[in-house]
C-alpha positions as CSV (number, residue, x, y, z in Angstrom):
1,M,75.6,83.9,67.2
2,N,77.2,87.3,68.1
3,E,80.5,87.3,69.8
4,Q,80.3,88.5,73.2
5,K,81.5,92.3,73.7
6,F,83.5,93.5,76.8
7,T,85.3,96.8,77.9
8,I,88.8,96.9,79.4
9,D,87.2,97.2,82.9
10,D,85.1,94.0,82.5
11,A,87.2,91.6,80.4
12,P,88.1,88.2,81.1
13,F,91.3,87.4,83.1
14,N,93.8,86.2,80.5
15,K,97.7,85.2,80.1
16,F,98.5,89.0,79.2
17,H,97.2,90.1,82.3
18,F,98.9,87.4,84.0
19,R,102.3,88.7,82.2
20,I,101.6,92.0,83.1
21,A,100.7,91.2,86.9
22,G,104.2,89.0,86.8
23,L,106.4,92.0,85.4
24,T,105.3,94.6,88.0
25,F,105.2,92.0,90.9
26,G,109.1,91.1,89.8
27,S,109.8,95.0,90.5
28,S,108.4,94.9,93.7
29,F,110.2,91.5,94.8
30,C,113.4,93.5,93.8
31,D,112.2,96.4,95.7
32,G,111.5,94.4,99.0
33,Y,114.8,92.4,98.5
34,S,117.1,95.3,97.9
35,L,115.6,97.3,100.8
36,G,115.4,94.2,103.1
37,I,119.3,93.1,102.3
38,I,120.8,96.3,103.0
39,A,119.7,96.0,106.9
40,M,121.8,92.5,106.6
41,A,124.5,93.7,104.8
42,L,124.9,97.3,107.1
43,T,125.4,94.6,110.1
44,V,128.9,93.7,108.6
45,F,129.7,96.7,106.3
46,G,128.9,99.4,109.0
47,P,131.6,98.1,111.4
48,Q,134.4,97.2,108.9
49,M,134.0,100.7,107.8
50,N,133.8,102.1,111.4
51,M,130.6,103.8,110.4
52,N,128.9,106.2,112.8
53,A,125.0,106.6,113.4
54,M,124.8,109.3,110.4
55,W,126.5,107.1,107.8
56,T,124.4,104.1,108.8
57,G,121.2,106.3,108.7
58,L,122.2,107.7,105.3
59,I,123.2,104.4,103.6
60,G,119.8,103.0,105.1
61,S,117.8,105.6,103.6
62,S,119.4,106.3,100.6
63,A,117.4,104.0,98.4
64,L,114.5,105.7,99.7
65,I,115.8,109.4,99.0
66,G,116.2,108.0,95.3
67,L,112.8,106.5,95.3
68,F,111.6,109.9,96.3
69,A,113.3,111.3,93.2
70,G,112.6,108.4,90.9
71,S,108.8,108.5,91.4
72,L,108.6,112.1,90.8
73,I,110.5,112.7,87.9
74,L,109.6,109.4,86.2
75,G,106.2,109.4,87.3
76,R,105.7,112.6,85.3
77,L,107.7,111.6,82.4
78,S,105.4,108.8,82.1
79,D,102.4,111.0,81.7
80,R,104.4,112.9,78.9
81,V,106.3,109.9,77.0
82,G,104.1,106.9,78.0
83,R,104.6,104.0,80.4
84,Q,106.1,101.4,78.3
85,K,109.7,103.0,77.6
86,I,110.3,103.9,81.3
87,F,108.9,100.4,82.4
88,L,112.0,99.0,80.4
89,V,114.7,101.5,80.8
90,N,114.6,101.9,84.6
91,F,115.2,98.5,85.1
92,L,118.3,98.7,83.2
93,L,119.7,101.3,85.7
94,I,118.7,99.0,88.6
95,T,120.5,96.0,87.2
96,V,123.6,97.9,86.5
97,A,123.7,99.6,89.9
98,T,123.2,96.3,91.8
99,I,125.8,94.8,90.3
100,L,128.3,97.5,90.9
101,Q,127.8,97.5,94.4
102,F,129.8,94.3,94.7
103,F,132.9,96.4,94.0
104,V,132.5,99.3,96.3
105,S,135.2,100.3,99.0
106,G,133.5,102.8,100.8
107,P,130.2,104.3,102.2
108,E,130.2,107.1,99.6
109,E,130.0,104.7,96.9
110,L,127.5,102.5,98.2
111,F,125.4,105.5,99.1
112,I,125.6,106.7,95.5
113,L,124.7,103.6,94.0
114,R,121.9,102.8,96.5
115,L,120.7,106.3,95.4
116,L,120.5,105.3,91.9
117,I,118.8,101.7,92.5
118,G,116.0,103.9,94.4
119,F,115.8,106.1,91.7
120,G,114.8,103.3,89.2
121,L,112.4,101.7,91.8
122,G,110.7,104.8,92.5
123,G,109.9,105.1,88.9
124,D,108.9,101.7,88.9
125,Y,106.5,102.6,91.6
126,A,104.7,105.0,89.5
127,V,104.9,103.7,86.1
128,G,104.7,99.8,86.9
129,T,101.3,100.3,89.2
130,T,100.1,102.6,86.7
131,L,100.5,100.1,83.7
132,L,99.0,97.2,86.0
133,A,96.0,99.4,87.0
134,E,95.2,100.5,83.5
135,F,95.3,97.0,81.8
136,S,93.4,95.4,84.7
137,P,89.5,94.5,84.7
138,K,87.8,96.2,87.7
139,K,86.8,92.6,89.2
140,Y,90.8,92.1,89.6
141,R,92.1,95.5,90.1
142,S,92.4,95.6,94.0
143,S,93.8,92.4,94.5
144,L,96.3,92.7,91.6
145,L,97.7,96.1,92.9
146,A,97.4,94.7,96.4
147,S,99.4,91.7,95.8
148,I,102.5,93.8,94.7
149,N,103.0,94.4,98.4
150,V,102.3,90.6,99.0
151,V,105.4,90.2,96.8
152,W,107.2,93.1,98.0
153,T,106.9,91.3,101.5
154,L,108.2,88.4,100.0
155,G,111.2,89.7,98.6
156,Y,112.1,91.5,102.0
157,V,111.8,88.1,103.9
158,A,113.8,86.3,101.2
159,S,116.5,88.9,101.8
160,N,116.5,88.1,105.5
161,F,117.0,84.3,105.1
162,V,119.6,85.0,102.3
163,G,121.2,87.5,104.3
164,H,121.4,85.2,107.6
165,Y,123.2,82.6,105.5
166,L,125.4,84.8,103.5
167,G,126.4,86.5,106.5
168,Q,128.4,83.3,107.5
169,V,130.7,83.5,104.4
170,G,133.3,85.5,105.8
171,S,134.3,89.3,105.6
172,D,133.3,90.0,102.1
173,S,129.6,88.6,102.8
174,W,128.2,92.0,102.5
175,R,129.2,92.1,99.1
176,W,127.7,89.0,98.2
177,M,124.3,90.1,99.9
178,L,124.3,93.1,97.8
179,V,125.0,91.8,94.6
180,S,122.3,88.8,95.0
181,A,119.8,91.5,94.2
182,A,120.8,91.4,90.8
183,I,119.6,88.0,90.0
184,P,116.1,88.7,90.1
185,A,116.6,92.3,88.5
186,I,118.4,90.7,85.3
187,V,115.2,88.1,85.1
188,V,112.7,91.0,85.1
189,L,114.7,93.2,82.7
190,I,114.9,90.4,80.4
191,L,111.3,89.7,80.4
192,R,110.0,93.0,79.8
193,I,111.3,93.4,76.5
194,G,108.2,93.8,74.3
195,T,105.9,95.2,76.6
196,P,102.9,97.2,75.0
197,E,102.3,100.7,75.5
198,S,99.1,101.2,78.1
199,P,96.0,101.9,75.7
200,R,94.4,104.3,78.2
201,W,97.3,106.4,77.9
202,L,97.3,106.3,74.1
203,V,93.7,107.4,74.1
204,S,94.3,110.3,76.1
205,M,97.2,111.4,73.7
206,G,94.4,111.1,70.8
207,R,96.0,108.0,69.6
208,V,93.1,106.0,69.4
209,E,93.7,103.6,66.8
210,E,96.8,102.3,68.4
211,A,95.3,101.9,71.8
212,R,92.4,99.6,69.8
213,Q,95.1,97.4,68.1
214,I,96.9,96.8,71.6
215,V,93.6,95.9,73.2
216,K,92.6,93.6,70.3
217,K,96.1,91.6,70.2
218,H,96.7,91.4,73.9
219,L,92.9,91.5,75.6
220,G,91.1,90.1,72.7
221,S,89.0,90.7,69.5
222,N,86.0,91.2,71.5
223,V,87.3,93.5,73.9
224,E,86.8,97.4,73.3
225,M,88.3,100.4,75.0
226,G,85.0,101.3,76.8
227,E,86.7,104.9,77.9
228,T,84.9,108.0,78.4
229,I,88.0,109.9,77.7
230,T,89.9,111.6,75.0
231,G,93.2,113.6,74.4
232,T,93.0,117.2,75.4
233,E,95.2,120.2,74.5
234,N,95.5,120.8,78.0
235,Q,96.9,117.2,79.0
236,K,100.4,117.8,78.0
237,T,100.8,121.2,80.1
238,L,98.9,120.1,83.3
239,G,101.6,118.2,84.8
240,F,101.8,118.6,88.8
241,R,99.8,121.5,88.4
242,G,96.6,119.6,87.8
243,L,97.3,117.6,91.2
244,F,96.8,120.6,93.1
245,S,93.5,121.8,91.0
246,K,90.4,122.5,93.2
247,K,89.1,119.3,92.3
248,L,92.1,116.9,92.8
249,R,93.8,118.6,96.0
250,K,92.1,117.0,98.7
251,R,92.7,113.7,97.1
252,T,96.5,114.4,96.5
253,A,96.8,115.6,100.0
254,F,95.2,112.5,101.2
255,G,97.1,110.1,99.1
256,G,100.4,111.8,100.1
257,I,99.6,112.0,104.0
258,F,98.0,108.4,104.0
259,K,101.0,106.7,102.5
260,L,103.6,109.0,104.3
261,T,102.0,107.9,107.7
262,L,102.0,104.4,106.9
263,V,105.6,104.2,105.3
264,I,107.7,106.0,107.8
265,P,107.3,103.5,110.4
266,Y,107.3,100.6,108.3
267,F,110.4,101.7,106.7
268,A,112.1,103.0,109.4
269,I,111.7,100.0,111.7
270,Y,112.3,97.4,109.5
271,T,115.4,98.6,107.7
272,F,116.8,98.6,111.3
273,L,115.0,95.6,112.4
274,P,118.1,93.6,114.2
275,S,119.1,96.9,115.9
276,I,115.4,97.1,117.3
277,L,115.3,93.4,118.5
278,S,118.8,93.8,120.2
279,T,117.3,96.9,122.1
280,M,114.3,94.9,123.0
281,G,116.5,92.2,124.3
282,F,116.3,89.6,121.7
283,E,120.0,89.7,120.8
284,Q,120.9,87.5,117.9
285,N,117.5,85.8,118.4
286,F,116.8,84.4,114.9
287,F,113.3,82.8,116.2
288,A,112.1,86.4,116.9
289,D,113.3,87.8,113.3
290,T,111.9,84.7,111.9
291,M,108.4,84.9,113.6
292,L,108.4,88.8,112.5
293,N,109.0,88.0,108.7
294,L,106.6,85.2,108.8
295,F,103.8,87.6,110.5
296,L,104.8,90.2,107.6
297,L,104.1,87.9,104.7
298,V,100.9,86.1,106.3
299,G,99.9,89.6,107.2
300,A,100.2,90.6,103.7
301,I,98.0,87.9,102.5
302,F,95.8,88.6,104.9
303,G,95.2,92.0,103.8
304,L,94.0,90.6,100.4
305,W,91.1,89.1,102.2
306,L,90.4,92.3,104.1
307,L,90.5,94.4,100.9
308,A,87.9,92.0,99.5
309,K,85.8,92.2,102.6
310,F,85.6,95.6,103.8
311,S,85.4,99.1,102.0
312,R,88.6,101.2,101.1
313,R,87.6,103.8,103.8
314,G,86.7,101.0,106.5
315,F,89.7,99.2,106.0
316,T,92.2,101.9,106.4
317,I,90.8,103.7,109.4
318,G,90.4,100.4,111.3
319,A,93.9,99.5,110.2
320,F,95.3,103.0,111.3
321,T,93.4,102.5,114.5
322,I,95.2,99.2,115.5
323,L,98.7,100.2,114.3
324,T,98.5,103.4,116.6
325,V,97.4,101.6,119.5
326,S,99.8,98.4,119.4
327,L,102.9,100.7,118.7
328,F,101.9,103.0,121.5
329,S,101.6,99.8,123.5
330,L,105.3,98.5,122.6
331,S,106.5,101.8,123.9
332,F,105.0,101.7,127.3
333,L,106.0,97.8,127.3
334,H,110.0,98.6,127.0
335,N,112.0,97.2,129.9
336,G,108.8,95.0,130.6
337,S,107.8,91.5,129.7
338,Q,109.8,90.3,126.5
339,F,106.8,88.1,125.7
340,L,104.3,91.1,126.0
341,M,106.8,93.1,123.8
342,L,106.9,90.4,121.3
343,I,103.2,90.1,121.0
344,A,102.8,93.9,120.5
345,F,105.3,93.8,118.0
346,L,103.8,90.8,116.1
347,I,100.3,92.6,116.2
348,F,102.0,95.8,114.5
349,T,103.6,93.8,112.2
350,F,100.7,91.7,111.2
351,F,98.6,94.7,110.6
352,M,101.3,97.1,108.9
353,S,101.8,94.5,106.2
354,A,98.0,93.8,105.6
355,A,97.7,97.8,105.4
356,S,100.3,98.0,103.2
357,N,98.4,96.5,100.8
358,L,96.3,99.9,100.5
359,T,99.4,101.8,99.5
360,L,99.3,100.3,96.3
361,V,95.7,100.0,95.4
362,Y,94.4,103.6,96.9
363,P,96.8,105.8,94.6
364,A,95.9,104.0,91.2
365,E,92.4,104.9,92.0
366,L,92.5,108.5,92.8
367,F,93.6,110.0,89.6
368,P,92.6,110.4,86.1
369,T,94.5,108.9,83.4
370,E,96.0,111.9,82.1
371,I,98.0,112.5,85.3
372,R,97.9,109.4,86.9
373,G,101.6,108.8,86.6
374,S,102.3,112.0,88.0
375,G,99.7,111.4,91.0
376,I,101.1,108.3,91.9
377,G,104.4,109.5,91.5
378,M,103.8,112.4,93.6
379,V,102.1,110.4,96.3
380,T,105.0,108.2,96.5
381,A,107.6,110.9,96.6
382,I,105.8,112.5,99.3
383,S,105.8,109.1,101.1
384,R,109.6,108.4,100.3
385,I,111.3,111.5,101.4
386,G,109.3,111.0,104.7
387,S,110.5,107.6,105.1
388,A,113.9,108.3,104.2
389,I,113.9,111.1,106.9
390,G,112.6,108.7,109.2
391,T,115.0,106.0,108.3
392,F,118.1,108.4,108.9
393,L,116.7,109.5,112.1
394,L,115.7,106.3,113.6
395,P,119.3,105.3,114.5
396,V,120.0,108.6,115.8
397,S,116.8,108.5,118.0
398,L,117.4,105.2,119.3
399,S,120.6,106.0,120.5
400,S,119.9,109.5,121.9
401,F,116.3,108.6,123.2
402,G,116.1,105.2,123.7
403,L,113.4,102.6,122.1
404,S,110.3,103.8,124.4
405,A,110.6,107.5,122.7
406,S,111.2,106.5,119.1
407,M,108.5,104.3,119.3
408,A,105.8,106.7,120.5
409,G,106.9,109.1,117.9
410,M,106.2,106.6,115.2
411,A,102.6,106.1,116.8
412,A,102.0,109.6,116.9
413,I,102.7,109.6,113.0
414,L,100.3,106.9,112.6
415,L,97.7,108.8,114.6
416,I,98.0,111.7,112.4
417,G,97.3,109.1,109.4
418,L,94.1,107.9,111.4
419,I,92.7,111.7,111.6
420,V,93.6,112.5,108.3
421,S,91.7,109.1,107.0
422,I,88.7,109.8,108.8
423,A,88.6,113.3,107.2
424,W,89.5,112.7,103.5
425,A,89.7,108.8,102.8
426,P,87.3,108.4,99.5
427,E,85.6,105.1,98.7
428,T,86.7,103.7,95.6
429,K,85.6,100.1,95.9
430,N,83.8,98.3,93.4
431,L,84.2,101.3,90.6
432,S,85.6,101.3,87.3
433,L,89.1,103.0,87.1
434,H,87.0,105.8,85.4
435,E,84.8,106.5,88.1
436,A,87.1,105.9,91.0
437,S,89.5,108.4,89.6
438,D,86.8,111.0,89.5
439,P,86.1,112.9,92.6
440,L,82.7,113.6,91.4
441,L,81.7,110.1,90.9
442,E,82.9,108.5,94.2
443,A,81.2,107.2,97.2
444,G,77.8,106.6,96.0
445,N,77.7,110.0,94.3
446,L,77.8,108.5,90.5
447,S,76.6,110.9,88.0
448,K,76.2,109.5,84.9
449,G,76.6,112.8,82.9
450,T,79.5,114.3,85.1
451,D,82.7,115.1,83.2
452,I,85.7,113.9,83.9
453,P,88.7,116.4,85.1
454,F,90.8,117.6,82.4
455,T,89.1,115.5,79.4
456,E,86.3,115.7,76.9
457,N,83.3,113.5,77.7
458,K,83.4,111.3,74.6
459,K,83.0,107.3,74.6
460,I,86.0,105.6,72.9
461,T,84.9,101.9,71.9
């Protein structure tokens, strides 16, 4: 009896897929935890250092600034030197910088270390997501990529609970809060040793035999590449230029604006959640904080169902609509009923968390293998510099203009995302990674003979 053959896109899910997913999820947990714990630490660190709104905004946004640089630089580098090297080395940087936070004596030192942590995490957004997408079977790709957001949310929620209890240990509680993020980082760093290179990247570089060996070793002897790609002379020189070519510039613009308009309100609001709850009248209200964190977690899990149930485009447009309406409602309800404000905030929280699943799925499906790392890095960089600016400006806006105007401004940003999604969002659901990443093969316009951008149309088995 002949053994059944599979390609990477339709291979059975095995323990190696589970491992790659777990290592990517570990990074996501660290990211959520690191960005969440800083909000708790600042409530102690800020008053001790007599920090003004500017320094509070700078430290709150510092990791996001680092994420911008890391995703841009390391994402591009991963297309040149491979995914695996960066997948390991950047977590060494994250771990060391996280531990050094314990020893800082002022906001300047903490700002620099948070930049370095963000730089490493930014690289992992680009490389980890790329590696997971390139190994994942089509059937499981969207759920695995979306689960990154679920784990990110779990890390963020965990940081709030840890921060709440560590806040009671004394004046140095902020040190223990920040260094606690080193525990999951060390675990991830150790477990990443021995991770193989992406076979899709190897094929794009012409290293076909190496790719075959990795596929057979980790995915099974009956699994073949099944890719319609191979290396080209232009691959090494395209870089970011390819992202703005005629074929891909609309996808690059959509990916950047789509993710930017989602993460600006997300990071700005939840980095300073305790301050916002206080402005809403929930002073030291652990119940309200807990409810919002639970809605974040449940929303992320519910988002997995929405991804399976609805099209990418439909989910995106629907989510932007609900988020825009709920945040505008919150701005109008300020100084009104606390109960109605909490309901509006819970609805926003639930669907923001659900929609954030899309920010991990869409970018990996928008770009071809040759520049997927650069593409995800570019989209992440655009979103993170915007979220860094938003996070820096939010405490200033709250102190200068109040909660209503600040929330209305965030809602206007979401409205831009809705308009762009209606105009440009492609449909990539139920397509192989090859089909999803080719703008000429999207949304029901599948043409068997269409060449893939930047590649020769040669099948690799």
